[in-house]
N, C-alpha and C positions, 0 to 999 in steps of 0.2 A: 756590200760589208755584211748586211743582215745575214745573207744566205751563208757567210762564213761562221755564224756564231755556232759554237760546239756546247755552251752551257750558260744558262743566266739564271740567276737568282738575286735575292733584294742586296747582296753585297758586290757579286762579281759578275763580269762577262768574260767568258773566254772564247776567243776566236781563232780560227785556223789561217793565220795570215799566209796570202800567196806570196811566192817566192817574186822578187822584182820590186816589191813595194817597201819604200823605206818607212821606218817608223816614226822618224820625226824630220822635220826639214834642217836645211843645211845649205852650204854653198852651191848653188845650181839645182837644189832639190826642190821643185814646186809642188809635186803631188806625193803627199804622205799620209801614213796613218792619223797621225794626231790632229791633222787637218780635217779629219772626216769624222770625229767622234761625235759631233752634234747629232749626227744621224742615228745613235745609239742611247739617246736619252730616255726613250720610251716613258715619255711623260714625267720623268724625274726632273726637279729644277737644276741639278747639275750635270755637267756633261761627264762620261766616264773618263777616267785618269790612267795614263800609263803607270805601271809598278815596276816593269822591267823592260828589257829591250831584246831584239832579235836583230841580225844583221839584215841589211835589204835583201841579199840573195838566199837567206835561210827562210824556209818555211815553218809552219808548225803553230803549236800551241803558244798563245800570248794572253796574258791575264790582264783584265782593267779593272780598277775598283771603280763601283758605281756611285760613290759618295767621297767627299775628302777624307771622311773617317775611316771609311772601308779601305781606300786607297793607302792610307797612312799604316794600317794594321798589315796590309799585304806587303808593303814595302819592307817592314819590318820582319817580316817572315823571311824574305828573300836576302835581307842583310845578316839575319842570324844563321842562315844556311838550313833552315828548317825545311825549305822546299826541295823536294827531289825531283830533278830534270832529267829525263832520258832523251837523247837524240839519236837518230839514225843517220848513217852515212854509208857511202860506198867510197872505199879507197883504192887507189892504184897500187896493186901488190898486197901482199900478206903481212899483216902485223906479226912480229915474233917478241914473247910468245903470244899466243893466241888469246889471252886474256891478262890484264895486270893493271898498274898504275903508272901514269906520268906524272912526275913531279918535278917540274921546269919553271922557273921564274920567268915572268915575261914583261918586257917594257917596250916603250915606244922606240921605234928604229931612228925617228929623226923628230926634232921640235917642229912645232907649227900643228895646224889643223886641216892639213891638205888632205882631200878624200882618199889619196893615193897613199896615205902614209901606213906603213907596215909596222907590226908589232914583231919584235925579236926575242928569242930567249935570252935571258940576261941582258936585255938591252937597258938604255938608260933609265933610271928609276925603277928598275924591275921589282915586281912584286910576286910572291909566291902564287903558283897555280898549280892545282892539282886535279887530275882527270883520270877516272876509272874507264876501262874500256874492255869489251867483249867481242870476238869475232862470232857471228851468228852463222855465216855461211861463206864459203869461197868459191871462186871460179877459176880452177887449174892455176891458183897463184898468181893469176893475171889480175884480178880483184877480189876485194872482200866486201861483205857487208858486215859493217860492226856496229855495236851499241856503244854510247859515250854516256856517261855520267860526270859532269862537272862539279866539283865540290866547291870551286871557287867561281867568280864570274868575271875573269878578266876579258878585256876586249880581243875578239878573233881567237880566245883559248883554244877551242876544239881544231881549229884550222892550223894553228901554229904547232900543237902538239902532234896531229897526225902527221905533219911535214916533217917535223923533227925526228919521228919514227923511221923516217924513209919511205913512208907511205901517205903521201897526200891526199886530201879528198879530192875525188874525181871532179874536174872542172873548175879547180880553185888555183887558176894560173897566177895568182897574187902571191901565193905561198908555196906552190909546188912548181912554178914555172912550166915548162913544156913536159916534164915529169907527171904532171896532173892530168894529162890527157890520153885517151887510148884511141887510135885510128879506128874509124868504122863504128863506133858505138853512137847512135842517133840519140840525139838530145844530151850528149855526153860532155858538152861546152858549158853548160850549166852547173851550178854548183850543186853537188848531191849531199846536201845536209838539210835535216828536217828535225825540228823540235818534235818528238813523238808524244812524250808524255808528261805531265805536271802531277805530282801530288802535294797538296799542302793541307796543315792543319788549320781549322778555322774555328774561330772563339764560339764555344758552347755548341758544337755540332762535330759529327764525324769528319773524317777526311775528305778533301775535294779531290777527286782523281779524274784528270781529263785526257782524253786521247784524240790525237789528231790524224785522221787518214792521210797517206801521202797524196800530193797533187797528181793529177793525170800525167803531167809532164815527167814527173819521177818514177811513178809507176811502169812507164814504158821502158825506162832503164833498167829498173829492178827486173823486170821480164826479160830483157834483152840478156841479162846474165843468169837467167832461169831462177831467180830468187823469187819468193813468193810474199808481195808487198801486203798480203793481208793475212800474215801469219801471225799467232799469238805467241810471244817469246817471253822468257824471263831470263834474260841474259845476265844478270847480277846475282842470281841466287848462290852460285859458288863463291862469290867474292863478298857476299853479305855487306853490300853499301846500299 
């Protein structure tokens, strides 16, 4: 976990969460990030605290507050939507148009707390969900590397919105069924969704901007499609978000 640290100061620790690691415990989940956070005290009396979440199979930037006060401030930043989050994904098929906004409310597909529970567009108790997206590169319309910026933070929002566009995220059988897979892609059965960047304002200082490199398992899939996983891009310049 210490090797996954991307940034650390007196208020914040940012880590690059690996895919397959749950953030919190739940039914049948014994190994999770929240249970490991004592390892990141670094001499402070308080263990770091979670201030936002990532899906178990999503990798990338995750912020932790190093004290109760810092965690509360960070959580408020996320609640007020001041945090800018950028995700990278590979979709099956090419979104049309190549950049735009998805504004579709999302709600639970069923009651209960089953780990197999699905979120649905306009499902029961649906709340507004807004995502900006931009195609970075495409591979013969067979697949596309896209950047995503969620404005709201609904459960599985990016996965639901990509599926609703008819271009599910590669490896996302939960929302794309068989259409989420491409035969012959090594590693393509894992979810290709990565929290690439977070930019947040911090009290009495400049903004914190953290970038997480793709894990090796995802880099191999990017390279399979001849995408450059180390490219520096500004996918949202034209959308001004």
